[in-house]
C-alpha positions as CSV (number, residue, x, y, z in Angstrom):
1,M,115.9,103.7,95.7
2,V,115.6,104.4,99.4
3,N,118.7,103.2,101.1
4,C,118.9,103.0,104.8
5,L,120.9,105.7,106.5
6,A,123.1,103.2,108.4
7,R,124.4,101.6,105.2
8,T,124.8,105.1,103.6
9,L,126.8,106.1,106.6
10,L,128.9,102.9,106.5
11,F,129.6,103.1,102.8
12,T,130.7,106.7,103.3
13,G,132.9,106.1,106.3
14,D,134.6,103.2,104.1
15,G,135.0,105.4,101.2
16,Y,132.6,103.1,99.1
17,V,129.7,105.3,98.6
18,D,130.6,106.7,95.2
19,Q,131.5,103.2,93.9
20,F,128.2,102.0,95.1
21,A,126.3,104.9,93.4
22,R,128.1,104.0,90.2
23,S,127.3,100.4,90.4
24,M,123.7,101.0,91.1
25,G,123.6,103.3,88.1
26,T,125.1,100.5,85.9
27,V,122.5,98.1,87.1
28,L,119.5,100.4,87.2
29,G,120.3,103.0,84.6
30,N,119.0,106.5,85.5
31,Y,117.9,106.4,89.1
32,V,116.9,108.6,92.1
33,G,118.2,107.6,95.5
34,F,118.3,108.9,99.2
35,G,119.1,107.8,102.6
36,G,116.2,106.9,105.0
37,Y,115.9,106.1,108.6
38,G,114.3,102.7,108.0
39,E,111.0,101.3,107.1
40,Q,107.8,101.0,109.3
41,L,105.3,98.3,108.6
42,R,102.5,98.5,111.3
43,E,104.2,98.1,114.7
44,Q,107.4,96.7,113.3
45,H,110.5,99.0,112.3
46,F,113.0,97.7,109.8
47,N,116.4,99.1,109.3
48,Q,119.4,98.4,107.1
49,T,117.1,97.5,104.2
50,M,116.8,98.9,100.6
51,I,113.7,99.5,98.8
52,L,113.6,99.8,94.9
53,A,110.7,100.7,92.7
54,V,111.4,100.1,89.0
55,F,109.3,101.6,86.1
56,E,109.5,100.6,82.5
């Protein structure tokens, strides 16, 4: 999971980041996640997004 840095900082500031990580673990099971600065698609920059890759 790649979570945008702005969301990570917001959740940290609100004291919600631990609850968010636990809830993602409940939904996804074991996962790896980190905060990113946004995503780039050609010339377009996107922020405040989340990318999930699921493997079974």
